[in-house]
N, CA, C and O atoms as a GROMACS GRO file, in nm:
protein
  476
    1UNK      N    1  -1.170  -0.527  -1.562
    1UNK     CA    2  -1.139  -0.591  -1.477
    1UNK      C    3  -1.002  -0.600  -1.390
    1UNK      O    4  -0.890  -0.651  -1.398
    2UNK      N    5  -1.079  -0.520  -1.302
    2UNK     CA    6  -0.869  -0.479  -1.259
    2UNK      C    7  -0.761  -0.587  -1.120
    2UNK      O    8  -0.779  -0.702  -1.159
    3UNK      N    9  -0.705  -0.592  -1.043
    3UNK     CA   10  -0.651  -0.683  -1.007
    3UNK      C   11  -0.697  -0.765  -0.864
    3UNK      O   12  -0.711  -0.882  -0.828
    4UNK      N   13  -0.714  -0.608  -0.798
    4UNK     CA   14  -0.813  -0.636  -0.702
    4UNK      C   15  -0.991  -0.710  -0.666
    4UNK      O   16  -1.067  -0.757  -0.581
    5UNK      N   17  -0.966  -0.660  -0.856
    5UNK     CA   18  -1.153  -0.775  -0.865
    5UNK      C   19  -1.198  -0.942  -0.882
    5UNK      O   20  -1.293  -1.019  -0.863
    6UNK      N   21  -0.986  -0.934  -0.956
    6UNK     CA   22  -1.019  -1.043  -1.002
    6UNK      C   23  -0.930  -1.146  -0.911
    6UNK      O   24  -0.902  -1.265  -0.900
    7UNK      N   25  -0.910  -1.039  -0.862
    7UNK     CA   26  -0.870  -1.137  -0.692
    7UNK      C   27  -0.999  -1.208  -0.579
    7UNK      O   28  -1.016  -1.322  -0.535
    8UNK      N   29  -1.051  -1.116  -0.566
    8UNK     CA   30  -1.225  -1.074  -0.493
    8UNK      C   31  -1.322  -1.189  -0.534
    8UNK      O   32  -1.410  -1.261  -0.486
    9UNK      N   33  -1.231  -1.158  -0.688
    9UNK     CA   34  -1.410  -1.256  -0.767
    9UNK      C   35  -1.334  -1.390  -0.823
    9UNK      O   36  -1.382  -1.466  -0.908
   10UNK      N   37  -1.157  -1.413  -0.733
   10UNK     CA   38  -1.126  -1.562  -0.722
   10UNK      C   39  -1.227  -1.675  -0.715
   10UNK      O   40  -1.282  -1.759  -0.786
   11UNK      N   41  -1.220  -1.619  -0.555
   11UNK     CA   42  -1.173  -1.647  -0.399
   11UNK      C   43  -1.341  -1.638  -0.363
   11UNK      O   44  -1.393  -1.720  -0.288
   12UNK      N   45  -1.408  -1.543  -0.418
   12UNK     CA   46  -1.580  -1.634  -0.426
   12UNK      C   47  -1.554  -1.456  -0.341
   12UNK      O   48  -1.664  -1.423  -0.297
   13UNK      N   49  -1.458  -1.355  -0.314
   13UNK     CA   50  -1.573  -1.255  -0.230
   13UNK      C   51  -1.460  -1.304  -0.096
   13UNK      O   52  -1.444  -1.219  -0.008
   14UNK      N   53  -1.390  -1.428  -0.080
   14UNK     CA   54  -1.401  -1.437   0.133
   14UNK      C   55  -1.279  -1.376   0.110
   14UNK      O   56  -1.249  -1.404  -0.006
   15UNK      N   57  -1.181  -1.298   0.167
   15UNK     CA   58  -1.015  -1.274   0.115
   15UNK      C   59  -0.964  -1.246   0.293
   15UNK      O   60  -0.848  -1.208   0.302
   16UNK      N   61  -1.023  -1.258   0.398
   16UNK     CA   62  -1.010  -1.316   0.480
   16UNK      C   63  -0.809  -1.272   0.466
   16UNK      O   64  -0.749  -1.187   0.399
   17UNK      N   65  -0.756  -1.392   0.576
   17UNK     CA   66  -0.607  -1.461   0.591
   17UNK      C   67  -0.527  -1.470   0.453
   17UNK      O   68  -0.410  -1.431   0.450
   18UNK      N   69  -0.596  -1.527   0.323
   18UNK     CA   70  -0.564  -1.512   0.227
   18UNK      C   71  -0.583  -1.370   0.175
   18UNK      O   72  -0.468  -1.342   0.142
   19UNK      N   73  -0.656  -1.266   0.149
   19UNK     CA   74  -0.611  -1.125   0.077
   19UNK      C   75  -0.527  -1.126   0.176
   19UNK      O   76  -0.480  -1.239   0.160
   20UNK      N   77  -0.431  -1.050   0.339
   20UNK     CA   78  -0.369  -1.027   0.424
   20UNK      C   79  -0.236  -1.091   0.433
   20UNK      O   80  -0.141  -1.060   0.506
   21UNK      N   81  -0.249  -1.207   0.326
   21UNK     CA   82  -0.106  -1.256   0.294
   21UNK      C   83  -0.074  -1.215   0.119
   21UNK      O   84   0.032  -1.177   0.068
   22UNK      N   85  -0.186  -1.237   0.067
   22UNK     CA   86  -0.118  -1.192  -0.081
   22UNK      C   87  -0.136  -0.976  -0.107
   22UNK      O   88  -0.103  -0.921  -0.212
   23UNK      N   89  -0.184  -0.911  -0.002
   23UNK     CA   90  -0.147  -0.783  -0.046
   23UNK      C   91   0.011  -0.766  -0.032
   23UNK      O   92   0.016  -0.653  -0.082
   24UNK      N   93   0.086  -0.782  -0.014
   24UNK     CA   94   0.199  -0.665   0.011
   24UNK      C   95   0.285  -0.742  -0.094
   24UNK      O   96   0.400  -0.699  -0.085
   25UNK      N   97   0.277  -0.825  -0.178
   25UNK     CA   98   0.308  -0.910  -0.305
   25UNK      C   99   0.198  -0.826  -0.399
   25UNK      O  100   0.226  -0.868  -0.511
   26UNK      N  101   0.089  -0.731  -0.415
   26UNK     CA  102  -0.014  -0.675  -0.516
   26UNK      C  103   0.045  -0.573  -0.471
   26UNK      O  104   0.106  -0.507  -0.555
   27UNK      N  105   0.046  -0.525  -0.326
   27UNK     CA  106   0.082  -0.415  -0.392
   27UNK      C  107   0.214  -0.340  -0.424
   27UNK      O  108   0.240  -0.225  -0.462
   28UNK      N  109   0.311  -0.488  -0.383
   28UNK     CA  110   0.414  -0.356  -0.473
   28UNK      C  111   0.418  -0.458  -0.612
   28UNK      O  112   0.528  -0.474  -0.666
   29UNK      N  113   0.320  -0.513  -0.657
   29UNK     CA  114   0.337  -0.579  -0.810
   29UNK      C  115   0.226  -0.386  -0.901
   29UNK      O  116   0.243  -0.334  -1.011
   30UNK      N  117   0.123  -0.344  -0.781
   30UNK     CA  118   0.129  -0.191  -0.873
   30UNK      C  119   0.229  -0.091  -0.826
   30UNK      O  120   0.213   0.019  -0.880
   31UNK      N  121   0.294  -0.096  -0.770
   31UNK     CA  122   0.373  -0.022  -0.737
   31UNK      C  123   0.436  -0.054  -0.850
   31UNK      O  124   0.408   0.019  -0.945
   32UNK      N  125   0.516  -0.144  -0.872
   32UNK     CA  126   0.607  -0.085  -0.992
   32UNK      C  127   0.543  -0.112  -1.114
   32UNK      O  128   0.565  -0.212  -1.182
   33UNK      N  129   0.471  -0.029  -1.138
   33UNK     CA  130   0.363   0.012  -1.267
   33UNK      C  131   0.352   0.164  -1.269
   33UNK      O  132   0.283   0.239  -1.337
   34UNK      N  133   0.462   0.191  -1.150
   34UNK     CA  134   0.364   0.338  -1.077
   34UNK      C  135   0.544   0.457  -1.128
   34UNK      O  136   0.644   0.391  -1.158
   35UNK      N  137   0.554   0.582  -1.127
   35UNK     CA  138   0.690   0.589  -1.062
   35UNK      C  139   0.715   0.623  -0.887
   35UNK      O  140   0.776   0.722  -0.845
   36UNK      N  141   0.678   0.560  -0.835
   36UNK     CA  142   0.761   0.504  -0.697
   36UNK      C  143   0.805   0.337  -0.690
   36UNK      O  144   0.858   0.289  -0.589
   37UNK      N  145   0.778   0.266  -0.800
   37UNK     CA  146   0.827   0.211  -0.882
   37UNK      C  147   0.828   0.065  -0.750
   37UNK      O  148   0.788  -0.044  -0.791
   38UNK      N  149   0.867   0.075  -0.622
   38UNK     CA  150   0.857   0.037  -0.514
   38UNK      C  151   0.801   0.040  -0.352
   38UNK      O  152   0.754   0.149  -0.320
   39UNK      N  153   0.801  -0.083  -0.231
   39UNK     CA  154   0.770  -0.006  -0.160
   39UNK      C  155   0.864   0.115  -0.073
   39UNK      O  156   0.830   0.168   0.033
   40UNK      N  157   0.980   0.139  -0.142
   40UNK     CA  158   1.062   0.189  -0.080
   40UNK      C  159   1.032   0.330  -0.141
   40UNK      O  160   1.065   0.423  -0.068
   41UNK      N  161   0.951   0.378  -0.315
   41UNK     CA  162   0.943   0.492  -0.340
   41UNK      C  163   0.816   0.487  -0.256
   41UNK      O  164   0.815   0.586  -0.184
   42UNK      N  165   0.664   0.381  -0.230
   42UNK     CA  166   0.630   0.456  -0.102
   42UNK      C  167   0.606   0.615  -0.006
   42UNK      O  168   0.571   0.732   0.008
   43UNK      N  169   0.682   0.445   0.056
   43UNK     CA  170   0.732   0.477   0.196
   43UNK      C  171   0.790   0.643   0.146
   43UNK      O  172   0.777   0.755   0.196
   44UNK      N  173   0.844   0.601   0.050
   44UNK     CA  174   0.916   0.823   0.106
   44UNK      C  175   0.887   0.865   0.057
   44UNK      O  176   0.918   0.982   0.080
   45UNK      N  177   0.809   0.851  -0.051
   45UNK     CA  178   0.680   0.925  -0.143
   45UNK      C  179   0.566   1.040   0.015
   45UNK      O  180   0.530   1.155   0.039
   46UNK      N  181   0.559   0.867   0.088
   46UNK     CA  182   0.517   0.963   0.221
   46UNK      C  183   0.533   0.976   0.331
   46UNK      O  184   0.451   0.991   0.421
   47UNK      N  185   0.676   0.968   0.334
   47UNK     CA  186   0.784   1.037   0.486
   47UNK      C  187   0.739   1.187   0.386
   47UNK      O  188   0.721   1.273   0.473
   48UNK      N  189   0.721   1.237   0.283
   48UNK     CA  190   0.797   1.415   0.220
   48UNK      C  191   0.623   1.404   0.255
   48UNK      O  192   0.573   1.506   0.302
   49UNK      N  193   0.588   1.356   0.246
   49UNK     CA  194   0.425   1.418   0.265
   49UNK      C  195   0.383   1.410   0.398
   49UNK      O  196   0.295   1.494   0.416
   50UNK      N  197   0.402   1.360   0.478
   50UNK     CA  198   0.419   1.448   0.612
   50UNK      C  199   0.418   1.318   0.659
   50UNK      O  200   0.405   1.344   0.779
   51UNK      N  201   0.425   1.165   0.653
   51UNK     CA  202   0.454   1.055   0.735
   51UNK      C  203   0.545   1.005   0.786
   51UNK      O  204   0.520   0.884   0.785
   52UNK      N  205   0.642   1.022   0.833
   52UNK     CA  206   0.703   1.023   0.822
   52UNK      C  207   0.702   0.933   1.001
   52UNK      O  208   0.776   0.836   1.017
   53UNK      N  209   0.613   0.982   1.116
   53UNK     CA  210   0.651   0.885   1.189
   53UNK      C  211   0.547   0.775   1.180
   53UNK      O  212   0.547   0.672   1.247
   54UNK      N  213   0.438   0.821   1.066
   54UNK     CA  214   0.379   0.608   1.073
   54UNK      C  215   0.493   0.567   0.999
   54UNK      O  216   0.572   0.566   1.094
   55UNK      N  217   0.593   0.517   0.860
   55UNK     CA  218   0.611   0.440   0.822
   55UNK      C  219   0.772   0.440   0.927
   55UNK      O  220   0.786   0.319   0.948
   56UNK      N  221   0.879   0.503   0.991
   56UNK     CA  222   0.922   0.432   1.084
   56UNK      C  223   0.820   0.324   1.187
   56UNK      O  224   0.857   0.221   1.243
   57UNK      N  225   0.669   0.393   1.189
   57UNK     CA  226   0.660   0.292   1.321
   57UNK      C  227   0.652   0.149   1.259
   57UNK      O  228   0.659   0.050   1.331
   58UNK      N  229   0.635   0.140   1.100
   58UNK     CA  230   0.580   0.036   1.034
   58UNK      C  231   0.768  -0.068   0.957
   58UNK      O  232   0.772  -0.187   0.927
   59UNK      N  233   0.862   0.013   0.949
   59UNK     CA  234   0.913  -0.012   1.014
   59UNK      C  235   1.012  -0.096   1.124
   59UNK      O  236   1.093  -0.185   1.148
   60UNK      N  237   0.933   0.010   1.162
   60UNK     CA  238   1.095  -0.043   1.353
   60UNK      C  239   0.984  -0.200   1.412
   60UNK      O  240   0.899  -0.267   1.354
   61UNK      N  241   1.039  -0.206   1.546
   61UNK     CA  242   0.965  -0.298   1.568
   61UNK      C  243   0.810  -0.291   1.656
   61UNK      O  244   0.719  -0.372   1.677
   62UNK      N  245   0.832  -0.174   1.687
   62UNK     CA  246   0.628  -0.160   1.816
   62UNK      C  247   0.576  -0.182   1.653
   62UNK      O  248   0.603  -0.227   1.541
   63UNK      N  249   0.453  -0.090   1.762
   63UNK     CA  250   0.298  -0.110   1.724
   63UNK      C  251   0.320  -0.058   1.563
   63UNK      O  252   0.420   0.011   1.546
   64UNK      N  253   0.238  -0.083   1.445
   64UNK     CA  254   0.168  -0.021   1.354
   64UNK      C  255   0.143   0.093   1.345
   64UNK      O  256   0.046   0.018   1.332
   65UNK      N  257   0.121   0.223   1.336
   65UNK     CA  258   0.075   0.267   1.323
   65UNK      C  259  -0.091   0.230   1.219
   65UNK      O  260  -0.127   0.126   1.163
   66UNK      N  261  -0.164   0.378   1.232
   66UNK     CA  262  -0.268   0.375   1.144
   66UNK      C  263  -0.209   0.494   1.044
   66UNK      O  264  -0.129   0.584   1.068
   67UNK      N  265  -0.294   0.450   0.898
   67UNK     CA  266  -0.288   0.593   0.865
   67UNK      C  267  -0.440   0.593   0.719
   67UNK      O  268  -0.485   0.506   0.644
   68UNK      N  269  -0.466   0.711   0.738
   68UNK     CA  270  -0.601   0.698   0.719
   68UNK      C  271  -0.613   0.757   0.550
   68UNK      O  272  -0.528   0.815   0.482
   69UNK      N  273  -0.709   0.730   0.528
   69UNK     CA  274  -0.651   0.721   0.333
   69UNK      C  275  -0.711   0.877   0.285
   69UNK      O  276  -0.721   0.906   0.166
   70UNK      N  277  -0.744   0.957   0.380
   70UNK     CA  278  -0.734   1.086   0.358
   70UNK      C  279  -0.582   1.132   0.422
   70UNK      O  280  -0.532   1.223   0.356
   71UNK      N  281  -0.502   1.089   0.536
   71UNK     CA  282  -0.374   1.144   0.448
   71UNK      C  283  -0.293   1.084   0.412
   71UNK      O  284  -0.178   1.128   0.400
   72UNK      N  285  -0.347   0.903   0.368
   72UNK     CA  286  -0.263   0.918   0.215
   72UNK      C  287  -0.288   0.987   0.100
   72UNK      O  288  -0.204   0.977   0.011
   73UNK      N  289  -0.422   1.080   0.074
   73UNK     CA  290  -0.418   1.140  -0.010
   73UNK      C  291  -0.329   1.250  -0.044
   73UNK      O  292  -0.241   1.291  -0.120
   74UNK      N  293  -0.402   1.273   0.057
   74UNK     CA  294  -0.255   1.394   0.145
   74UNK      C  295  -0.101   1.430   0.040
   74UNK      O  296  -0.051   1.504  -0.045
   75UNK      N  297  -0.081   1.290   0.141
   75UNK     CA  298   0.016   1.284   0.156
   75UNK      C  299   0.104   1.252  -0.008
   75UNK      O  300   0.221   1.288  -0.025
   76UNK      N  301   0.023   1.178  -0.116
   76UNK     CA  302   0.078   1.124  -0.288
   76UNK      C  303   0.022   1.244  -0.355
   76UNK      O  304   0.088   1.318  -0.428
   77UNK      N  305  -0.081   1.255  -0.331
   77UNK     CA  306  -0.138   1.385  -0.476
   77UNK      C  307  -0.268   1.380  -0.495
   77UNK      O  308  -0.330   1.378  -0.388
   78UNK      N  309  -0.321   1.379  -0.570
   78UNK     CA  310  -0.437   1.330  -0.682
   78UNK      C  311  -0.446   1.200  -0.754
   78UNK      O  312  -0.508   1.094  -0.769
   79UNK      N  313  -0.263   1.332  -0.817
   79UNK     CA  314  -0.241   1.187  -0.970
   79UNK      C  315  -0.137   1.090  -0.908
   79UNK      O  316  -0.125   0.981  -0.964
   80UNK      N  317  -0.076   1.110  -0.821
   80UNK     CA  318  -0.055   0.947  -0.783
   80UNK      C  319  -0.213   0.803  -0.738
   80UNK      O  320  -0.243   0.685  -0.754
   81UNK      N  321  -0.251   0.898  -0.692
   81UNK     CA  322  -0.308   0.872  -0.605
   81UNK      C  323  -0.466   0.785  -0.700
   81UNK      O  324  -0.535   0.696  -0.649
   82UNK      N  325  -0.490   0.862  -0.878
   82UNK     CA  326  -0.475   0.798  -0.988
   82UNK      C  327  -0.519   0.712  -0.993
   82UNK      O  328  -0.624   0.651  -0.978
   83UNK      N  329  -0.358   0.705  -1.035
   83UNK     CA  330  -0.259   0.570  -1.108
   83UNK      C  331  -0.212   0.496  -1.027
   83UNK      O  332  -0.140   0.404  -1.067
   84UNK      N  333  -0.237   0.513  -0.885
   84UNK     CA  334  -0.254   0.346  -0.853
   84UNK      C  335  -0.392   0.252  -0.845
   84UNK      O  336  -0.397   0.131  -0.865
   85UNK      N  337  -0.499   0.338  -0.812
   85UNK     CA  338  -0.642   0.320  -0.891
   85UNK      C  339  -0.673   0.330  -0.975
   85UNK      O  340  -0.795   0.329  -0.991
   86UNK      N  341  -0.584   0.350  -1.087
   86UNK     CA  342  -0.625   0.283  -1.212
   86UNK      C  343  -0.567   0.148  -1.271
   86UNK      O  344  -0.588   0.062  -1.357
   87UNK      N  345  -0.468   0.188  -1.156
   87UNK     CA  346  -0.302  -0.002  -1.165
   87UNK      C  347  -0.436  -0.132  -1.046
   87UNK      O  348  -0.435  -0.252  -1.073
   88UNK      N  349  -0.487  -0.104  -0.984
   88UNK     CA  350  -0.568  -0.177  -0.948
   88UNK      C  351  -0.706  -0.192  -0.960
   88UNK      O  352  -0.797  -0.232  -0.889
   89UNK      N  353  -0.694  -0.153  -1.059
   89UNK     CA  354  -0.834  -0.136  -1.123
   89UNK      C  355  -0.981  -0.135  -1.060
   89UNK      O  356  -1.084  -0.202  -1.071
   90UNK      N  357  -0.928  -0.005  -0.973
   90UNK     CA  358  -1.032   0.073  -0.812
   90UNK      C  359  -1.047   0.189  -0.892
   90UNK      O  360  -1.004   0.222  -1.002
   91UNK      N  361  -1.140   0.255  -0.786
   91UNK     CA  362  -1.168   0.417  -0.780
   91UNK      C  363  -1.044   0.436  -0.673
   91UNK      O  364  -0.979   0.346  -0.620
   92UNK      N  365  -1.032   0.566  -0.658
   92UNK     CA  366  -0.964   0.599  -0.620
   92UNK      C  367  -0.971   0.581  -0.430
   92UNK      O  368  -0.893   0.514  -0.362
   93UNK      N  369  -1.099   0.671  -0.373
   93UNK     CA  370  -1.112   0.586  -0.266
   93UNK      C  371  -1.111   0.452  -0.192
   93UNK      O  372  -1.082   0.417  -0.078
   94UNK      N  373  -1.156   0.389  -0.305
   94UNK     CA  374  -1.144   0.210  -0.246
   94UNK      C  375  -0.971   0.184  -0.282
   94UNK      O  376  -0.905   0.107  -0.212
   95UNK      N  377  -0.893   0.280  -0.433
   95UNK     CA  378  -0.779   0.225  -0.355
   95UNK      C  379  -0.662   0.286  -0.210
   95UNK      O  380  -0.561   0.218  -0.194
   96UNK      N  381  -0.680   0.398  -0.124
   96UNK     CA  382  -0.706   0.430  -0.069
   96UNK      C  383  -0.732   0.330   0.084
   96UNK      O  384  -0.684   0.300   0.194
   97UNK      N  385  -0.853   0.310  -0.017
   97UNK     CA  386  -0.907   0.232   0.165
   97UNK      C  387  -0.819   0.143   0.147
   97UNK      O  388  -0.710   0.188   0.184
   98UNK      N  389  -0.806  -0.009   0.090
   98UNK     CA  390  -0.746  -0.153   0.049
   98UNK      C  391  -0.583  -0.089   0.132
   98UNK      O  392  -0.537  -0.175   0.206
   99UNK      N  393  -0.504   0.034   0.127
   99UNK     CA  394  -0.351   0.078   0.108
   99UNK      C  395  -0.359   0.134   0.242
   99UNK      O  396  -0.252   0.136   0.302
  100UNK      N  397  -0.539   0.216   0.349
  100UNK     CA  398  -0.493   0.234   0.481
  100UNK      C  399  -0.448   0.137   0.533
  100UNK      O  400  -0.351   0.125   0.608
  101UNK      N  401  -0.549   0.031   0.477
  101UNK     CA  402  -0.613  -0.069   0.570
  101UNK      C  403  -0.398  -0.223   0.512
  101UNK      O  404  -0.354  -0.319   0.576
  102UNK      N  405  -0.359  -0.176   0.412
  102UNK     CA  406  -0.273  -0.298   0.400
  102UNK      C  407  -0.167  -0.302   0.435
  102UNK      O  408  -0.094  -0.380   0.497
  103UNK      N  409  -0.154  -0.117   0.344
  103UNK     CA  410   0.015  -0.077   0.328
  103UNK      C  411   0.104  -0.059   0.492
  103UNK      O  412   0.224  -0.034   0.496
  104UNK      N  413   0.015  -0.078   0.620
  104UNK     CA  414   0.106  -0.026   0.721
  104UNK      C  415   0.164  -0.256   0.732
  104UNK      O  416   0.273  -0.298   0.773
  105UNK      N  417   0.084  -0.316   0.699
  105UNK     CA  418   0.130  -0.452   0.707
  105UNK      C  419   0.224  -0.505   0.606
  105UNK      O  420   0.302  -0.600   0.618
  106UNK      N  421   0.210  -0.454   0.536
  106UNK     CA  422   0.303  -0.517   0.363
  106UNK      C  423   0.451  -0.458   0.396
  106UNK      O  424   0.552  -0.528   0.393
  107UNK      N  425   0.450  -0.244   0.447
  107UNK     CA  426   0.545  -0.182   0.460
  107UNK      C  427   0.612  -0.342   0.580
  107UNK      O  428   0.695  -0.421   0.535
  108UNK      N  429   0.546  -0.359   0.744
  108UNK     CA  430   0.570  -0.360   0.843
  108UNK      C  431   0.648  -0.538   0.748
  108UNK      O  432   0.769  -0.535   0.725
  109UNK      N  433   0.601  -0.614   0.722
  109UNK     CA  434   0.610  -0.764   0.683
  109UNK      C  435   0.728  -0.758   0.579
  109UNK      O  436   0.820  -0.836   0.560
  110UNK      N  437   0.694  -0.639   0.517
  110UNK     CA  438   0.895  -0.650   0.362
  110UNK      C  439   1.037  -0.648   0.448
  110UNK      O  440   1.130  -0.728   0.432
  111UNK      N  441   1.029  -0.508   0.570
  111UNK     CA  442   1.122  -0.452   0.608
  111UNK      C  443   1.143  -0.549   0.737
  111UNK      O  444   1.116  -0.472   0.829
  112UNK      N  445   1.170  -0.652   0.785
  112UNK     CA  446   1.167  -0.713   0.918
  112UNK      C  447   1.272  -0.647   0.969
  112UNK      O  448   1.250  -0.582   1.072
  113UNK      N  449   1.410  -0.646   0.913
  113UNK     CA  450   1.524  -0.609   0.993
  113UNK      C  451   1.495  -0.396   0.959
  113UNK      O  452   1.570  -0.299   0.968
  114UNK      N  453   1.411  -0.407   0.937
  114UNK     CA  454   1.368  -0.266   0.980
  114UNK      C  455   1.373  -0.196   0.897
  114UNK      O  456   1.325  -0.088   0.932
  115UNK      N  457   1.431  -0.196   0.724
  115UNK     CA  458   1.486  -0.200   0.646
  115UNK      C  459   1.374  -0.239   0.503
  115UNK      O  460   1.334  -0.355   0.489
  116UNK      N  461   1.342  -0.152   0.426
  116UNK     CA  462   1.325  -0.226   0.297
  116UNK      C  463   1.371  -0.234   0.166
  116UNK      O  464   1.408  -0.142   0.094
  117UNK      N  465   1.364  -0.381   0.139
  117UNK     CA  466   1.492  -0.373   0.014
  117UNK      C  467   1.476  -0.355  -0.090
  117UNK      O  468   1.363  -0.334  -0.133
  118UNK      N  469   1.552  -0.356  -0.145
  118UNK     CA  470   1.585  -0.212  -0.308
  118UNK      C  471   1.554  -0.300  -0.385
  118UNK      O  472   1.565  -0.422  -0.373
  119UNK      N  473   1.494  -0.210  -0.507
  119UNK     CA  474   1.414  -0.354  -0.622
  119UNK      C  475   1.605  -0.349  -0.750
  119UNK      O  476   1.616  -0.424  -0.847
   0.00000   0.00000   0.00000
């Protein structure tokens, strides 16, 4: 059972606001188990993968640009996506869906001054 399954099961499948609040910590915990290391590592990878405008919007004060699962797949590559999915305990498609929905807010929340903290 993966982290997302555990969280969903513990909350009876009704995550809504709690899910949004817990997701930055969950994403950070998963990233710590990968070669990306943390949100900064993921942001760097996404910028190198052509998503610089999205990442800058998440770090900035304006609205967060959305990112699709396919954009994330292209920027991260298949191996990285499989590694993230394994640590989330879900399929690669499910991991990308979670990241596409929650990553903009997670990075925005983690960077109130426009800079992600270093690990």
